[in-house]
FITI-947233 format. One record per residue: residue in one letter; x, y, z of N, C-alpha, C in turn. Coordinates in nm, 3 decimals. Layout:
BEGIN
[a [X Y Z] [X Y Z] [X Y Z]],
...
This chain:
BEGIN
[m [-0.009 -1.828 1.205] [-0.126 -1.796 1.125] [-0.143 -1.645 1.117]],
[f [-0.174 -1.598 0.999] [-0.189 -1.456 0.976] [-0.336 -1.424 0.950]],
[i [-0.382 -1.313 1.004] [-0.521 -1.273 0.992] [-0.527 -1.134 0.931]],
[i [-0.619 -1.115 0.836] [-0.641 -0.984 0.776] [-0.778 -0.936 0.819]],
[k [-0.782 -0.815 0.874] [-0.911 -0.755 0.911] [-0.898 -0.603 0.909]],
[n [-1.010 -0.537 0.927] [-1.009 -0.391 0.927] [-0.925 -0.340 1.044]],
[a [-0.845 -0.240 1.016] [-0.769 -0.175 1.122] [-0.864 -0.091 1.207]],
[e [-0.833 -0.086 1.334] [-0.908 0.000 1.425] [-0.826 0.126 1.449]],
[r [-0.892 0.228 1.499] [-0.822 0.356 1.520] [-0.699 0.337 1.610]],
[t [-0.711 0.250 1.707] [-0.599 0.227 1.800] [-0.480 0.158 1.733]],
[d [-0.501 0.100 1.613] [-0.393 0.035 1.539] [-0.309 0.135 1.460]],
[l [-0.358 0.254 1.439] [-0.295 0.346 1.345] [-0.153 0.387 1.382]],
[p [-0.120 0.411 1.510] [0.021 0.439 1.541] [0.114 0.324 1.502]],
[e [0.072 0.200 1.524] [0.154 0.085 1.488] [0.166 0.073 1.336]],
[i [0.058 0.101 1.265] [0.062 0.097 1.118] [0.156 0.205 1.066]],
[l [0.153 0.323 1.126] [0.244 0.430 1.083] [0.389 0.391 1.109]],
[q [0.418 0.326 1.220] [0.555 0.280 1.246] [0.597 0.174 1.144]],
[l [0.505 0.084 1.110] [0.533 -0.015 1.006] [0.560 0.055 0.873]],
[q [0.483 0.156 0.844] [0.501 0.231 0.720] [0.642 0.292 0.715]],
[y [0.685 0.353 0.823] [0.819 0.412 0.827] [0.925 0.305 0.802]],
[l [0.905 0.186 0.856] [1.000 0.077 0.838] [0.993 0.019 0.696]],
[a [0.872 -0.008 0.649] [0.855 -0.075 0.520] [0.898 0.012 0.402]],
[y [0.886 0.143 0.415] [0.920 0.231 0.304] [1.067 0.272 0.300]],
[q [1.149 0.219 0.388] [1.292 0.246 0.383] [1.352 0.196 0.251]],
[s [1.304 0.081 0.204] [1.357 0.026 0.079] [1.321 0.116 -0.040]],
[e [1.204 0.177 -0.037] [1.166 0.272 -0.142] [1.258 0.393 -0.136]],
[a [1.282 0.442 -0.016] [1.370 0.558 -0.001] [1.510 0.526 -0.051]],
[d [1.555 0.404 -0.029] [1.688 0.364 -0.076] [1.699 0.371 -0.229]],
[l [1.587 0.348 -0.297] [1.588 0.355 -0.444] [1.621 0.496 -0.493]],
[f [1.593 0.595 -0.409] [1.615 0.735 -0.446] [1.731 0.798 -0.371]],
[g [1.786 0.725 -0.275] [1.895 0.781 -0.196] [1.849 0.899 -0.112]],
[s [1.721 0.898 -0.074] [1.665 1.010 0.002] [1.550 0.961 0.089]],
[r [1.539 1.016 0.206] [1.427 0.985 0.295] [1.312 1.083 0.273]],
[d [1.324 1.167 0.173] [1.225 1.271 0.145] [1.116 1.218 0.051]],
[i [1.045 1.115 0.097] [0.934 1.060 0.020] [0.808 1.068 0.107]],
[p [0.691 1.086 0.046] [0.568 1.108 0.124] [0.539 1.005 0.234]],
[p [0.553 0.873 0.210] [0.520 0.779 0.317] [0.608 0.795 0.442]],
[l [0.728 0.849 0.425] [0.817 0.867 0.540] [0.795 1.001 0.609]],
[k [0.712 1.084 0.550] [0.684 1.215 0.609] [0.540 1.224 0.660]],
[q [0.462 1.120 0.639] [0.322 1.125 0.679] [0.309 1.129 0.830]],
[t [0.208 1.200 0.877] [0.183 1.213 1.020] [0.070 1.121 1.063]],
[l [0.059 1.101 1.193] [-0.050 1.020 1.246] [-0.185 1.084 1.212]],
[d [-0.195 1.215 1.220] [-0.321 1.282 1.184] [-0.361 1.252 1.040]],
[e [-0.266 1.246 0.950] [-0.296 1.214 0.810] [-0.343 1.070 0.795]],
[v [-0.284 0.979 0.870] [-0.327 0.838 0.866] [-0.469 0.827 0.923]],
[i [-0.496 0.900 1.029] [-0.631 0.900 1.088] [-0.732 0.950 0.985]],
[e [-0.697 1.052 0.909] [-0.787 1.104 0.805] [-0.813 0.998 0.699]],
[e [-0.710 0.923 0.659] [-0.728 0.813 0.563] [-0.823 0.708 0.620]],
[w [-0.806 0.678 0.747] [-0.890 0.579 0.814] [-1.036 0.627 0.819]],
[n [-1.054 0.756 0.847] [-1.189 0.813 0.853] [-1.259 0.814 0.718]],
[s [-1.184 0.827 0.610] [-1.247 0.845 0.479] [-1.243 0.720 0.392]],
[g [-1.174 0.617 0.434] [-1.163 0.496 0.352] [-1.156 0.371 0.437]],
[v [-1.082 0.274 0.386] [-1.064 0.146 0.455] [-0.914 0.122 0.471]],
[i [-0.873 0.084 0.589] [-0.735 0.039 0.612] [-0.744 -0.102 0.667]],
[l [-0.678 -0.194 0.599] [-0.670 -0.333 0.645] [-0.536 -0.355 0.714]],
[k [-0.536 -0.446 0.808] [-0.412 -0.485 0.874] [-0.399 -0.637 0.867]],
[m [-0.274 -0.683 0.862] [-0.244 -0.826 0.871] [-0.165 -0.845 0.999]],
[t [-0.211 -0.936 1.083] [-0.144 -0.961 1.210] [-0.088 -1.103 1.216]],
[d [0.016 -1.118 1.297] [0.076 -1.250 1.317] [0.019 -1.315 1.443]],
[d [0.079 -1.426 1.485] [0.032 -1.501 1.602] [0.036 -1.419 1.730]],
[t [0.123 -1.319 1.736] [0.135 -1.237 1.857] [0.049 -1.111 1.849]],
[n [-0.031 -1.100 1.743] [-0.117 -0.985 1.716] [-0.039 -0.861 1.674]],
[a [0.088 -0.879 1.636] [0.166 -0.768 1.582] [0.124 -0.745 1.438]],
[i [0.118 -0.620 1.398] [0.080 -0.586 1.261] [0.203 -0.601 1.171]],
[i [0.192 -0.690 1.072] [0.305 -0.715 0.982] [0.277 -0.668 0.839]],
[g [0.154 -0.618 0.816] [0.121 -0.568 0.683] [-0.002 -0.482 0.688]],
[s [-0.018 -0.399 0.585] [-0.133 -0.310 0.579] [-0.153 -0.262 0.435]],
[v [-0.274 -0.220 0.406] [-0.308 -0.156 0.278] [-0.429 -0.067 0.304]],
[c [-0.438 0.042 0.229] [-0.553 0.130 0.244] [-0.618 0.153 0.109]],
[a [-0.744 0.196 0.112] [-0.817 0.223 -0.011] [-0.932 0.317 0.017]],
[i [-0.971 0.386 -0.088] [-1.090 0.471 -0.084] [-1.161 0.456 -0.218]],
[e [-1.294 0.451 -0.214] [-1.372 0.437 -0.337] [-1.431 0.572 -0.374]],
[r [-1.416 0.606 -0.503] [-1.476 0.728 -0.557] [-1.526 0.698 -0.699]],
[d [-1.653 0.721 -0.722] [-1.712 0.710 -0.857] [-1.681 0.577 -0.925]],
[g [-1.691 0.468 -0.851] [-1.674 0.336 -0.909] [-1.530 0.288 -0.920]],
[t [-1.435 0.372 -0.877] [-1.293 0.331 -0.877] [-1.245 0.322 -0.733]],
[v [-1.175 0.214 -0.705] [-1.113 0.195 -0.574] [-0.966 0.232 -0.588]],
[y [-0.927 0.338 -0.518] [-0.788 0.385 -0.520] [-0.714 0.318 -0.405]],
[i [-0.619 0.234 -0.440] [-0.545 0.154 -0.342] [-0.411 0.221 -0.316]],
[g [-0.375 0.227 -0.189] [-0.249 0.291 -0.154] [-0.177 0.221 -0.041]],
[k [-0.052 0.250 -0.032] [0.036 0.207 0.076] [0.020 0.059 0.112]],
[l [0.036 -0.026 0.011] [0.047 -0.169 0.036] [0.184 -0.191 0.095]],
[m [0.190 -0.241 0.218] [0.319 -0.258 0.285] [0.322 -0.385 0.367]],
[v [0.441 -0.444 0.370] [0.465 -0.564 0.450] [0.597 -0.543 0.522]],
[h [0.601 -0.582 0.647] [0.724 -0.573 0.727] [0.839 -0.638 0.650]],
[p [0.956 -0.577 0.648] [1.069 -0.633 0.572] [1.098 -0.780 0.604]],
[d [1.078 -0.824 0.727] [1.104 -0.963 0.763] [1.006 -1.061 0.699]],
[y [0.895 -1.011 0.647] [0.790 -1.097 0.591] [0.770 -1.077 0.441]],
[q [0.852 -0.995 0.379] [0.836 -0.967 0.236] [0.874 -1.088 0.151]],
[h [0.819 -1.092 0.031] [0.845 -1.198 -0.069] [0.794 -1.334 -0.023]],
[k [0.684 -1.332 0.054] [0.623 -1.457 0.100] [0.475 -1.464 0.062]],
[g [0.428 -1.368 -0.019] [0.290 -1.369 -0.062] [0.194 -1.287 0.022]],
[y [0.241 -1.221 0.125] [0.151 -1.147 0.213] [0.098 -1.019 0.148]],
[g [0.179 -0.955 0.066] [0.131 -0.839 -0.009] [0.019 -0.877 -0.103]],
[t [0.035 -0.991 -0.169] [-0.069 -1.042 -0.258] [-0.198 -1.068 -0.180]],
[m [-0.185 -1.128 -0.063] [-0.302 -1.157 0.020] [-0.374 -1.028 0.061]],
[l [-0.297 -0.927 0.100] [-0.357 -0.800 0.141] [-0.429 -0.732 0.025]],
[l [-0.364 -0.727 -0.089] [-0.424 -0.662 -0.205] [-0.549 -0.737 -0.250]],
[s [-0.543 -0.868 -0.252] [-0.659 -0.949 -0.291] [-0.776 -0.929 -0.194]],
[e [-0.745 -0.920 -0.067] [-0.851 -0.898 0.032] [-0.915 -0.761 0.013]],
[m [-0.835 -0.660 -0.017] [-0.893 -0.527 -0.040] [-0.983 -0.531 -0.163]],
[e [-0.940 -0.599 -0.268] [-1.025 -0.611 -0.387] [-1.156 -0.683 -0.352]],
[n [-1.148 -0.785 -0.268] [-1.268 -0.858 -0.227] [-1.366 -0.770 -0.150]],
[r [-1.314 -0.669 -0.082] [-1.401 -0.577 -0.006] [-1.480 -0.485 -0.099]],
[f [-1.432 -0.471 -0.223] [-1.496 -0.384 -0.322] [-1.514 -0.463 -0.453]],
[p [-1.606 -0.559 -0.455] [-1.618 -0.644 -0.576] [-1.670 -0.566 -0.696]],
[d [-1.630 -0.612 -0.813] [-1.680 -0.559 -0.941] [-1.655 -0.410 -0.957]],
[k [-1.539 -0.365 -0.916] [-1.500 -0.224 -0.930] [-1.376 -0.216 -1.018]],
[r [-1.341 -0.096 -1.053] [-1.212 -0.068 -1.117] [-1.116 -0.033 -1.003]],
[y [-0.996 -0.090 -1.009] [-0.895 -0.065 -0.906] [-0.781 0.013 -0.968]],
[e [-0.731 0.111 -0.894] [-0.620 0.191 -0.943] [-0.517 0.208 -0.832]],
[l [-0.390 0.205 -0.870] [-0.282 0.227 -0.776] [-0.164 0.287 -0.852]],
[f [-0.065 0.332 -0.778] [0.055 0.383 -0.843] [0.177 0.349 -0.759]],
[t [0.291 0.349 -0.826] [0.418 0.324 -0.760] [0.526 0.394 -0.841]],
[s [0.644 0.397 -0.786] [0.757 0.457 -0.858] [0.800 0.366 -0.972]],
[t [0.844 0.426 -1.081] [0.896 0.347 -1.192] [1.020 0.268 -1.151]],
[r [1.086 0.310 -1.045] [1.204 0.237 -0.995] [1.167 0.114 -0.912]],
[s [1.042 0.104 -0.873] [0.997 -0.007 -0.786] [0.959 -0.128 -0.870]],
[v [1.059 -0.189 -0.932] [1.032 -0.297 -1.026] [0.965 -0.417 -0.959]],
[d [0.998 -0.445 -0.833] [0.932 -0.556 -0.763] [0.783 -0.529 -0.746]],
[n [0.749 -0.404 -0.712] [0.608 -0.369 -0.697] [0.536 -0.382 -0.831]],
[i [0.595 -0.328 -0.936] [0.533 -0.334 -1.068] [0.511 -0.479 -1.111]],
[r [0.610 -0.562 -1.087] [0.599 -0.705 -1.123] [0.484 -0.771 -1.045]],
[l [0.472 -0.740 -0.917] [0.363 -0.795 -0.835] [0.228 -0.751 -0.890]],
[y [0.213 -0.623 -0.917] [0.084 -0.573 -0.965] [0.049 -0.633 -1.101]],
[q [0.148 -0.648 -1.189] [0.122 -0.710 -1.319] [0.077 -0.855 -1.301]],
[k [0.143 -0.926 -1.210] [0.107 -1.065 -1.183] [-0.038 -1.077 -1.136]],
[l [-0.086 -0.973 -1.068] [-0.222 -0.974 -1.015] [-0.323 -0.912 -1.111]],
[g [-0.280 -0.884 -1.234] [-0.373 -0.839 -1.336] [-0.380 -0.690 -1.360]],
[y [-0.291 -0.614 -1.300] [-0.289 -0.469 -1.320] [-0.208 -0.436 -1.446]],
[t [-0.255 -0.335 -1.518] [-0.185 -0.289 -1.637] [-0.158 -0.140 -1.625]],
[t [-0.050 -0.096 -1.687] [-0.012 0.044 -1.684] [-0.101 0.125 -1.777]],
[f [-0.149 0.239 -1.727] [-0.227 0.327 -1.815] [-0.168 0.468 -1.821]],
[a [-0.070 0.500 -1.735] [-0.008 0.633 -1.741] [0.123 0.632 -1.663]],
[q [0.209 0.724 -1.701] [0.332 0.753 -1.626] [0.344 0.903 -1.616]],
[k [0.380 0.950 -1.496] [0.391 1.094 -1.475] [0.515 1.125 -1.394]],
[a [0.593 1.219 -1.444] [0.712 1.265 -1.372] [0.669 1.363 -1.264]],
[v [0.716 1.340 -1.143] [0.691 1.431 -1.031] [0.800 1.537 -1.028]],
[n [0.923 1.491 -1.048] [1.039 1.581 -1.058] [1.148 1.506 -1.134]],
[d [1.269 1.559 -1.134] [1.378 1.496 -1.210] [1.411 1.356 -1.160]],
[e [1.384 1.330 -1.034] [1.421 1.202 -0.973] [1.306 1.102 -0.963]],
[l [1.183 1.152 -0.960] [1.069 1.067 -0.928] [0.967 1.064 -1.040]],
[e [0.936 0.943 -1.084] [0.831 0.923 -1.184] [0.741 0.811 -1.136]],
[f [0.610 0.834 -1.145] [0.513 0.734 -1.103] [0.455 0.662 -1.223]],
[v [0.428 0.533 -1.204] [0.354 0.454 -1.301] [0.217 0.427 -1.238]],
[y [0.112 0.457 -1.316] [-0.025 0.437 -1.270] [-0.078 0.311 -1.335]],
[m [-0.137 0.224 -1.251] [-0.183 0.094 -1.299] [-0.329 0.074 -1.260]],
[e [-0.399 -0.005 -1.342] [-0.540 -0.031 -1.317] [-0.571 -0.178 -1.340]],
[k [-0.682 -0.216 -1.280] [-0.736 -0.351 -1.300] [-0.887 -0.336 -1.309]],
[k [-0.943 -0.393 -1.415] [-1.088 -0.379 -1.437] [-1.157 -0.511 -1.417]],
């Protein structure tokens, strides 16, 4: 049985380790480990926790197998770093985490972004009602697609 609840400050090192593991597949899309989620520090995760909401999904052993974070500004909920442990991916847990975050902020506009190369992520977000409203090139290798749900 899996449980989703608010992450506590003591969970943040484990969430950061999960992040390093879960984002390896994103890094593989670019052939580089030089992507922001793999360079984030614990202090930066603590700042996200202090200023927004971080949810965790735990398994029967209380190990964290998924997480998502969000912050609300001016009626928009900015969702970030939806991640699921590689051993648990493609089983609906990402959908559960994202849906739970939306439930925490009812009747809002939701916004998120991902790489244009992350076709699985884009497909998931579209399935959940997100639509593309912008694309922006970061550099020659990286382009983000911005998606929203109203």
